[in-house]
MIDREN-875848 format. One record per residue (C-alpha): x, y, z; chain. Coordinates in pm, whole numbers, plus 32768, in hexadecimal, padded with zeros to 4 digits. Layout:
<site X="X" Y="Y" Z="Z" gulo="A"/>
...
***
This chain:
<site X="5298" Y="5D68" Z="43A0" gulo="A"/>
<site X="5366" Y="5E8D" Z="4422" gulo="A"/>
<site X="524D" Y="5F80" Z="43D1" gulo="A"/>
<site X="5154" Y="5EA7" Z="4492" gulo="A"/>
<site X="5241" Y="5E9C" Z="45BE" gulo="A"/>
<site X="526C" Y="6017" Z="45B1" gulo="A"/>
<site X="50F4" Y="6051" Z="45B4" gulo="A"/>
<site X="50CE" Y="5F89" Z="46F9" gulo="A"/>
<site X="51F7" Y="6026" Z="47B1" gulo="A"/>
<site X="51BF" Y="60FC" Z="48E7" gulo="A"/>
<site X="52B2" Y="6198" Z="49DF" gulo="A"/>
<site X="52A3" Y="6179" Z="4B59" gulo="A"/>
<site X="5354" Y="62CA" Z="4B82" gulo="A"/>
<site X="530D" Y="6386" Z="4A3D" gulo="A"/>
<site X="5377" Y="64D7" Z="4AD1" gulo="A"/>
<site X="54E3" Y="645F" Z="4AD3" gulo="A"/>
<site X="54DD" Y="6466" Z="4956" gulo="A"/>
<site X="54F9" Y="65E2" Z="4970" gulo="A"/>
<site X="5668" Y="65A4" Z="49C1" gulo="A"/>
<site X="569A" Y="6550" Z="4850" gulo="A"/>
<site X="5684" Y="66C7" Z="480F" gulo="A"/>
<site X="57D9" Y="66EA" Z="48B2" gulo="A"/>
<site X="5880" Y="6628" Z="4796" gulo="A"/>
<site X="5887" Y="674C" Z="469C" gulo="A"/>
<site X="5927" Y="6822" Z="47AD" gulo="A"/>
<site X="5A38" Y="671E" Z="47DC" gulo="A"/>
<site X="5A7C" Y="6720" Z="4665" gulo="A"/>
<site X="5A9F" Y="689B" Z="4666" gulo="A"/>
<site X="5B86" Y="6887" Z="4795" gulo="A"/>
<site X="5C5C" Y="677E" Z="46E9" gulo="A"/>
<site X="5C83" Y="684E" Z="45AC" gulo="A"/>
<site X="5CE3" Y="6987" Z="466F" gulo="A"/>
<site X="5DD6" Y="68D6" Z="4756" gulo="A"/>
<site X="5E73" Y="681D" Z="4630" gulo="A"/>
<site X="5EB7" Y="6964" Z="4579" gulo="A"/>
<site X="5F53" Y="69FD" Z="46AF" gulo="A"/>
<site X="603C" Y="68D7" Z="46E7" gulo="A"/>
<site X="60AE" Y="68CF" Z="457D" gulo="A"/>
<site X="61FC" Y="6977" Z="4523" gulo="A"/>
<site X="6296" Y="69BF" Z="43D3" gulo="A"/>
<site X="63F6" Y="69E1" Z="4345" gulo="A"/>
<site X="6466" Y="6A62" Z="41F5" gulo="A"/>
<site X="6520" Y="696E" Z="4114" gulo="A"/>
<site X="658F" Y="6989" Z="3FAB" gulo="A"/>
<site X="64EA" Y="6840" Z="3F3F" gulo="A"/>
<site X="63F1" Y="6743" Z="3FCD" gulo="A"/>
<site X="6471" Y="6628" Z="3EF8" gulo="A"/>
<site X="6529" Y="6579" Z="400E" gulo="A"/>
<site X="63ED" Y="6578" Z="40E9" gulo="A"/>
<site X="62F5" Y="64FA" Z="3FEC" gulo="A"/>
<site X="633D" Y="6388" Z="4020" gulo="A"/>
<site X="6380" Y="638C" Z="4195" gulo="A"/>
<site X="626D" Y="6387" Z="4298" gulo="A"/>
<site X="6159" Y="63A6" Z="4194" gulo="A"/>
<site X="608B" Y="628B" Z="4232" gulo="A"/>
<site X="60AF" Y="6326" Z="4389" gulo="A"/>
<site X="6037" Y="6473" Z="4304" gulo="A"/>
<site X="5EFF" Y="63CB" Z="4281" gulo="A"/>
<site X="5EC0" Y="6311" Z="43C7" gulo="A"/>
<site X="5F18" Y="6424" Z="44BD" gulo="A"/>
<site X="5DAC" Y="6498" Z="44E0" gulo="A"/>
<site X="5D1F" Y="6338" Z="44F8" gulo="A"/>
<site X="5D50" Y="6312" Z="4674" gulo="A"/>
<site X="5C7B" Y="6446" Z="46AE" gulo="A"/>
<site X="5B6E" Y="63C6" Z="45C0" gulo="A"/>
<site X="5B6A" Y="6274" Z="4673" gulo="A"/>
<site X="5B59" Y="631B" Z="47C7" gulo="A"/>
<site X="5A3C" Y="63F9" Z="474E" gulo="A"/>
<site X="597C" Y="62CB" Z="46CC" gulo="A"/>
<site X="59B5" Y="620D" Z="480E" gulo="A"/>
<site X="5933" Y="6337" Z="48D7" gulo="A"/>
<site X="57FA" Y="6346" Z="47FE" gulo="A"/>
<site X="57BD" Y="61D2" Z="482A" gulo="A"/>
<site X="57FE" Y="61EF" Z="49A1" gulo="A"/>
<site X="56F2" Y="62FF" Z="49BD" gulo="A"/>
<site X="55FB" Y="6222" Z="4900" gulo="A"/>
<site X="5655" Y="60F9" Z="49DF" gulo="A"/>
<site X="5622" Y="61B3" Z="4B2A" gulo="A"/>
<site X="54D0" Y="6231" Z="4AA3" gulo="A"/>
<site X="5475" Y="60BC" Z="4AAC" gulo="A"/>
<site X="53D5" Y="6062" Z="495F" gulo="A"/>
<site X="52C9" Y="5F58" Z="4988" gulo="A"/>
<site X="51CF" Y="5E9D" Z="48B3" gulo="A"/>
<site X="506F" Y="5E86" Z="493D" gulo="A"/>
<site X="4F70" Y="5D75" Z="4904" gulo="A"/>
<site X="4E0E" Y="5DAE" Z="4983" gulo="A"/>
<site X="4D0C" Y="5CAB" Z="49DF" gulo="A"/>
<site X="4B9E" Y="5D04" Z="4A0F" gulo="A"/>
<site X="4ABD" Y="5C37" Z="4AED" gulo="A"/>
<site X="4944" Y="5C6C" Z="4AD6" gulo="A"/>
<site X="4875" Y="5C06" Z="4C01" gulo="A"/>
<site X="4710" Y="5C4E" Z="4C5A" gulo="A"/>
<site X="45AC" Y="5BD9" Z="4C7B" gulo="A"/>
<site X="4521" Y="5B7A" Z="4B28" gulo="A"/>
<site X="43C0" Y="5B54" Z="4AA6" gulo="A"/>
<site X="432A" Y="5A18" Z="4A12" gulo="A"/>
<site X="428D" Y="5A6C" Z="48C2" gulo="A"/>
<site X="41CF" Y="599C" Z="47C3" gulo="A"/>
<site X="41AC" Y="5A1C" Z="465F" gulo="A"/>
<site X="405C" Y="598D" Z="45EF" gulo="A"/>
<site X="4044" Y="59AF" Z="4474" gulo="A"/>
<site X="3F2B" Y="5970" Z="4381" gulo="A"/>
<site X="3FA6" Y="58A6" Z="4253" gulo="A"/>
<site X="3E59" Y="5874" Z="41A3" gulo="A"/>
<site X="3E3C" Y="5892" Z="402A" gulo="A"/>
<site X="3DC4" Y="59FC" Z="4041" gulo="A"/>
<site X="3F1C" Y="5A5B" Z="40D0" gulo="A"/>
<site X="3F9B" Y="5A4A" Z="3F69" gulo="A"/>
<site X="3ECF" Y="5B81" Z="3F13" gulo="A"/>
<site X="3FA7" Y="5C8C" Z="3E71" gulo="A"/>
<site X="3F2D" Y="5DC6" Z="3F20" gulo="A"/>
<site X="407E" Y="5DB2" Z="3FD8" gulo="A"/>
<site X="41CF" Y="5D95" Z="3F29" gulo="A"/>
<site X="4209" Y="5C8D" Z="3EA7" gulo="A"/>
<site X="40E2" Y="5BF6" Z="3F65" gulo="A"/>
<site X="4059" Y="5BEA" Z="40C7" gulo="A"/>
<site X="4111" Y="5AAE" Z="4129" gulo="A"/>
<site X="426A" Y="5B22" Z="40BB" gulo="A"/>
<site X="4237" Y="5C7B" Z="4155" gulo="A"/>
<site X="41D0" Y="5BD7" Z="429D" gulo="A"/>
<site X="4306" Y="5AF8" Z="429F" gulo="A"/>
<site X="43F0" Y="5C1D" Z="425F" gulo="A"/>
<site X="435D" Y="5CF6" Z="4375" gulo="A"/>
<site X="4354" Y="5BD0" Z="446A" gulo="A"/>
<site X="44C3" Y="5B8A" Z="4424" gulo="A"/>
<site X="451B" Y="5CF7" Z="4468" gulo="A"/>
<site X="4454" Y="5CE5" Z="45AC" gulo="A"/>
<site X="4520" Y="5BB7" Z="461B" gulo="A"/>
<site X="4664" Y="5C72" Z="45CF" gulo="A"/>
<site X="45F9" Y="5D8A" Z="46B9" gulo="A"/>
<site X="45D1" Y="5CA5" Z="47E8" gulo="A"/>
<site X="46F6" Y="5C47" Z="48CA" gulo="A"/>
<site X="4698" Y="5B61" Z="49E9" gulo="A"/>
<site X="4537" Y="5AEE" Z="498E" gulo="A"/>
<site X="44C9" Y="598E" Z="493D" gulo="A"/>
<site X="4401" Y="599E" Z="47FB" gulo="A"/>
<site X="433B" Y="588B" Z="4752" gulo="A"/>
<site X="4270" Y="5868" Z="4613" gulo="A"/>
<site X="4111" Y="57D9" Z="45E2" gulo="A"/>
<site X="406B" Y="57D0" Z="448D" gulo="A"/>
<site X="3EFE" Y="5797" Z="443F" gulo="A"/>
<site X="3E04" Y="578A" Z="4325" gulo="A"/>
<site X="3CE9" Y="5686" Z="4342" gulo="A"/>
<site X="3DBA" Y="55E5" Z="4457" gulo="A"/>
<site X="3EE3" Y="5650" Z="4529" gulo="A"/>
<site X="4048" Y="55D5" Z="454F" gulo="A"/>
<site X="4177" Y="5630" Z="4624" gulo="A"/>
<site X="4285" Y="5685" Z="4528" gulo="A"/>
<site X="4388" Y="56DA" Z="4633" gulo="A"/>
<site X="4369" Y="56C4" Z="47B0" gulo="A"/>
<site X="43DC" Y="57F0" Z="487F" gulo="A"/>
<site X="4556" Y="5812" Z="485D" gulo="A"/>
<site X="4675" Y="5907" Z="4875" gulo="A"/>
<site X="4719" Y="586E" Z="4742" gulo="A"/>
<site X="46AC" Y="598B" Z="4662" gulo="A"/>
<site X="4764" Y="5908" Z="4530" gulo="A"/>
<site X="469E" Y="57C4" Z="453E" gulo="A"/>
<site X="455C" Y="5882" Z="457D" gulo="A"/>
<site X="4593" Y="5968" Z="4452" gulo="A"/>
<site X="45D9" Y="5840" Z="4371" gulo="A"/>
<site X="448A" Y="57AF" Z="43DE" gulo="A"/>
<site X="43DB" Y="58FA" Z="439A" gulo="A"/>
<site X="4464" Y="5906" Z="4237" gulo="A"/>
<site X="4409" Y="5796" Z="4205" gulo="A"/>
<site X="4296" Y="57E2" Z="423A" gulo="A"/>
<site X="41C4" Y="579C" Z="4105" gulo="A"/>
<site X="4052" Y="57B6" Z="40B8" gulo="A"/>
<site X="3FA9" Y="566B" Z="406E" gulo="A"/>
<site X="4067" Y="5590" Z="4165" gulo="A"/>
<site X="3F33" Y="5584" Z="4247" gulo="A"/>
<site X="3DC2" Y="5552" Z="41FB" gulo="A"/>
<site X="3D3C" Y="5698" Z="416F" gulo="A"/>
<site X="3C57" Y="5779" Z="4237" gulo="A"/>
<site X="3C7B" Y="5873" Z="4354" gulo="A"/>
<site X="3C73" Y="57CF" Z="44AC" gulo="A"/>
<site X="3CC3" Y="58F9" Z="458A" gulo="A"/>
<site X="3C55" Y="5840" Z="46C5" gulo="A"/>
<site X="3D38" Y="5716" Z="467A" gulo="A"/>
<site X="3E62" Y="57F6" Z="4632" gulo="A"/>
<site X="3E35" Y="58B9" Z="4775" gulo="A"/>
<site X="3DF9" Y="5785" Z="484E" gulo="A"/>
<site X="3F33" Y="56DA" Z="47C4" gulo="A"/>
<site X="3FFB" Y="5816" Z="480C" gulo="A"/>
<site X="3F7D" Y="5821" Z="4973" gulo="A"/>
<site X="3FCF" Y="56B0" Z="4997" gulo="A"/>
<site X="4139" Y="5703" Z="4945" gulo="A"/>
<site X="413F" Y="580D" Z="4A57" gulo="A"/>
<site X="4071" Y="577A" Z="4B71" gulo="A"/>
<site X="419A" Y="56D2" Z="4C1F" gulo="A"/>
<site X="4278" Y="5803" Z="4BF4" gulo="A"/>
<site X="430A" Y="5899" Z="4D33" gulo="A"/>
<site X="4339" Y="59ED" Z="4C8E" gulo="A"/>
<site X="4280" Y="5B0C" Z="4D34" gulo="A"/>
<site X="4210" Y="5B89" Z="4BDF" gulo="A"/>
<site X="4176" Y="5AA4" Z="4AD5" gulo="A"/>
<site X="410D" Y="5B34" Z="4986" gulo="A"/>
<site X="4065" Y="5AB6" Z="4848" gulo="A"/>
<site X="4074" Y="5B84" Z="4709" gulo="A"/>
<site X="3F57" Y="5AFD" Z="4634" gulo="A"/>
<site X="3F44" Y="5B67" Z="44C7" gulo="A"/>
<site X="3E2A" Y="5B0D" Z="43DA" gulo="A"/>
<site X="3D8C" Y="5B93" Z="429D" gulo="A"/>
<site X="3C33" Y="5AF7" Z="42B6" gulo="A"/>
<site X="3B0C" Y="5A88" Z="4384" gulo="A"/>
<site X="3AFF" Y="5950" Z="445B" gulo="A"/>
<site X="3A62" Y="5837" Z="4393" gulo="A"/>
<site X="3AFA" Y="56F4" Z="4415" gulo="A"/>
<site X="3BAB" Y="563C" Z="4529" gulo="A"/>
<site X="3B31" Y="5576" Z="4655" gulo="A"/>
<site X="3B5A" Y="568E" Z="4754" gulo="A"/>
<site X="3A86" Y="57CC" Z="473A" gulo="A"/>
<site X="3B47" Y="5917" Z="4759" gulo="A"/>
<site X="3A7B" Y="5972" Z="488F" gulo="A"/>
<site X="3AF1" Y="5836" Z="493E" gulo="A"/>
<site X="3C5B" Y="5873" Z="48D8" gulo="A"/>
<site X="3C3D" Y="59D5" Z="495E" gulo="A"/>
<site X="3BC9" Y="5954" Z="4AB2" gulo="A"/>
<site X="3CEA" Y="585C" Z="4ABA" gulo="A"/>
<site X="3DDE" Y="5979" Z="4A76" gulo="A"/>
<site X="3D45" Y="5A44" Z="4B91" gulo="A"/>
<site X="3D5D" Y="591A" Z="4C7D" gulo="A"/>
<site X="3ED2" Y="58F6" Z="4C40" gulo="A"/>
<site X="3F0B" Y="5A72" Z="4C44" gulo="A"/>
<site X="3F7D" Y="5A7B" Z="4ADA" gulo="A"/>
<site X="3F6D" Y="5BD1" Z="4A39" gulo="A"/>
<site X="3EFA" Y="5BC5" Z="48CD" gulo="A"/>
<site X="3F4D" Y="5CCC" Z="47C8" gulo="A"/>
<site X="3E76" Y="5C9B" Z="4692" gulo="A"/>
<site X="3EC0" Y="5D18" Z="4533" gulo="A"/>
<site X="3DC5" Y="5D27" Z="4417" gulo="A"/>
<site X="3E85" Y="5D1A" Z="42D0" gulo="A"/>
<site X="3DF0" Y="5D95" Z="418A" gulo="A"/>
<site X="3D98" Y="5ECC" Z="40C9" gulo="A"/>
<site X="3C3A" Y="5F62" Z="40AE" gulo="A"/>
<site X="3B51" Y="5ED9" Z="3FA4" gulo="A"/>
<site X="3BDD" Y="5DD5" Z="3EB6" gulo="A"/>
<site X="3D33" Y="5D31" Z="3E88" gulo="A"/>
<site X="3DC8" Y="5C6D" Z="3D65" gulo="A"/>
<site X="3DE8" Y="5AFB" Z="3DB9" gulo="A"/>
<site X="3EA9" Y="5A13" Z="3CCC" gulo="A"/>
<site X="3DF7" Y="58CD" Z="3C74" gulo="A"/>
<site X="3EA0" Y="57A4" Z="3BCC" gulo="A"/>
<site X="3DD5" Y="5722" Z="3AA6" gulo="A"/>
<site X="3E17" Y="5634" Z="3987" gulo="A"/>
<site X="3E5E" Y="5763" Z="38AF" gulo="A"/>
<site X="3F58" Y="57F8" Z="39A5" gulo="A"/>
<site X="3F42" Y="58F1" Z="3AC3" gulo="A"/>
<site X="3E0C" Y="59CD" Z="3ABC" gulo="A"/>
<site X="3DDD" Y="5AF3" Z="3BA8" gulo="A"/>
<site X="3C81" Y="5B2D" Z="3C2E" gulo="A"/>
<site X="3C0A" Y="5C4E" Z="3D06" gulo="A"/>
<site X="3B99" Y="5BCF" Z="3E59" gulo="A"/>
<site X="3AE8" Y="5C9E" Z="3F62" gulo="A"/>
<site X="3BB2" Y="5CDE" Z="409E" gulo="A"/>
<site X="3AEC" Y="5C5D" Z="41C9" gulo="A"/>
<site X="3B8B" Y="5C8A" Z="4321" gulo="A"/>
<site X="3AC6" Y="5C4F" Z="4461" gulo="A"/>
<site X="3B4B" Y="5D85" Z="450D" gulo="A"/>
<site X="3A45" Y="5D6F" Z="461F" gulo="A"/>
<site X="3AC1" Y="5C16" Z="4686" gulo="A"/>
<site X="3C31" Y="5C76" Z="4674" gulo="A"/>
<site X="3BF6" Y="5DB2" Z="473E" gulo="A"/>
<site X="3B32" Y="5CEE" Z="4843" gulo="A"/>
<site X="3C48" Y="5BEC" Z="486B" gulo="A"/>
<site X="3D50" Y="5CFC" Z="4890" gulo="A"/>
<site X="3C8C" Y="5DD5" Z="4983" gulo="A"/>
<site X="3C25" Y="5CBB" Z="4A6C" gulo="A"/>
<site X="3D85" Y="5C29" Z="4A85" gulo="A"/>
<site X="3E37" Y="5D76" Z="4ABC" gulo="A"/>
<site X="3EC1" Y="5D9F" Z="495E" gulo="A"/>
<site X="3E72" Y="5E87" Z="4839" gulo="A"/>
<site X="3DD4" Y="5E5C" Z="46E3" gulo="A"/>
<site X="3E84" Y="5EE4" Z="45AC" gulo="A"/>
<site X="3E21" Y="5EFB" Z="4440" gulo="A"/>
<site X="3F33" Y="5ED5" Z="433A" gulo="A"/>
<site X="3ED8" Y="5F51" Z="41DE" gulo="A"/>
<site X="4032" Y="5F50" Z="413D" gulo="A"/>
<site X="419C" Y="5EE9" Z="417A" gulo="A"/>
<site X="41F4" Y="602D" Z="4229" gulo="A"/>
<site X="40D4" Y="6021" Z="4321" gulo="A"/>
<site X="411B" Y="5EB1" Z="4369" gulo="A"/>
<site X="4285" Y="5F00" Z="43BB" gulo="A"/>
<site X="4219" Y="601F" Z="449C" gulo="A"/>
<site X="4126" Y="5F3C" Z="4558" gulo="A"/>
<site X="4237" Y="5E42" Z="45AE" gulo="A"/>
<site X="431B" Y="5F63" Z="4611" gulo="A"/>
<site X="420A" Y="5FE9" Z="46F7" gulo="A"/>
<site X="41DC" Y="5E93" Z="4797" gulo="A"/>
<site X="4354" Y="5E7D" Z="47C2" gulo="A"/>
<site X="4349" Y="5FC2" Z="4888" gulo="A"/>
<site X="4217" Y="5F5A" Z="4955" gulo="A"/>
<site X="42B1" Y="5E0E" Z="49BD" gulo="A"/>
<site X="4412" Y="5E69" Z="4A2A" gulo="A"/>
<site X="44E9" Y="5D6F" Z="4AE4" gulo="A"/>
<site X="45B2" Y="5DCD" Z="4C17" gulo="A"/>
<site X="4713" Y="5DBC" Z="4B8E" gulo="A"/>
<site X="485D" Y="5E00" Z="4C3F" gulo="A"/>
<site X="4994" Y="5E17" Z="4B69" gulo="A"/>
<site X="4AEC" Y="5DE4" Z="4C04" gulo="A"/>
<site X="4C26" Y="5E2C" Z="4B3C" gulo="A"/>
<site X="4D73" Y="5D8D" Z="4B9B" gulo="A"/>
<site X="4EB8" Y="5E0A" Z="4B06" gulo="A"/>
<site X="5000" Y="5D4A" Z="4AFE" gulo="A"/>
<site X="5149" Y="5DFB" Z="4ABD" gulo="A"/>
<site X="5284" Y="5D61" Z="4A2E" gulo="A"/>
<site X="53CB" Y="5E1D" Z="4A64" gulo="A"/>
<site X="547B" Y="5E73" Z="491F" gulo="A"/>
<site X="55A6" Y="5F3E" Z="499E" gulo="A"/>
<site X="569B" Y="5E19" Z="499A" gulo="A"/>
<site X="5700" Y="5E3B" Z="4829" gulo="A"/>
<site X="5742" Y="5FAE" Z="4862" gulo="A"/>
<site X="5817" Y="5F6A" Z="4996" gulo="A"/>
<site X="58E1" Y="5E60" Z="48DE" gulo="A"/>
<site X="5915" Y="5F4E" Z="47B9" gulo="A"/>
<site X="5998" Y="6058" Z="48AB" gulo="A"/>
<site X="5A9C" Y="5F67" Z="493A" gulo="A"/>
<site X="5B0A" Y="5EF6" Z="47DE" gulo="A"/>
<site X="5B2E" Y="605C" Z="475C" gulo="A"/>
<site X="5BF7" Y="60C7" Z="488F" gulo="A"/>
<site X="5CE1" Y="5F9C" Z="4866" gulo="A"/>
<site X="5D17" Y="5FF3" Z="46F6" gulo="A"/>
<site X="5D4F" Y="615E" Z="4753" gulo="A"/>
<site X="5E4E" Y="60FF" Z="485E" gulo="A"/>
<site X="5F03" Y="6017" Z="476B" gulo="A"/>
<site X="5F1A" Y="612A" Z="4666" gulo="A"/>
<site X="5F88" Y="6233" Z="475E" gulo="A"/>
<site X="6092" Y="616A" Z="4815" gulo="A"/>
<site X="610B" Y="607F" Z="4703" gulo="A"/>
<site X="60CF" Y="6101" Z="45A2" gulo="A"/>
<site X="60D9" Y="6276" Z="45EC" gulo="A"/>
<site X="61C8" Y="626D" Z="4711" gulo="A"/>
<site X="62AF" Y="639F" Z="4725" gulo="A"/>
<site X="641C" Y="636C" Z="4772" gulo="A"/>
<site X="64DE" Y="6479" Z="4831" gulo="A"/>
***
């Protein structure tokens, strides 16, 4: 507790602490002056003095020690020790973002570690951590689309929804048009000056009621910028299949409609990226984070609490004890 208090202590006038260097000089002065004021006489035996005034001899230097301590505490007190507590307020113009994620069965392919779906969730969570004032939502799609979390600044709730995403909760397939149109639907009433969809898929459009070309035009109409990510390695990827004999891994060809994804991104003002492993996927989200920066203003407020009172009280107490010793216990009689 004391150590924690010490770590947060600051001084209003720290330069006054240099006065503490005068204390060793006062000790030297006291020793020299005490030797000069001492006198000696020669006696045949000290026996008669051994039992008289012994306590006073022990205490005779105590007033000086108490006065020295009180001076040290007084210097610390006038330097005004304080504890500081800081409060940071973040204000600014945020961006409305929808993370549009493919959760089709092919997202369980293991060309990413441990698979595409888990890698996507980890990188998306890190992306959320990097934002400060943005409203972020989550839309998932496979053969159909669903709003997993509407745009929010409650990032803890959003991240719990990201990690709750599972493959198989929607009809299987890859309905890119449905996923994009649902994402735009979440943003069309937004008053933010910047609206962004980050659409990630690992396949070709093969389902849904809304064609990708129509969803693209809807995004353009509502001035929604779309960043598209094609996820998957080149060639073939191992895909686990549940059978009566257990899990069997089959090699499936990676088919990504890069032409479509690039067209959607280019015509809406975004960019197309290809992620072939965990590292490149993380870099893509980091690049998007840099491209879509919010206008943030950070204000820091500091509150100070005066802590010199205990030192001032200690000074008074020490001086009272010193006066009592000097004029009562160690009083000299003529």
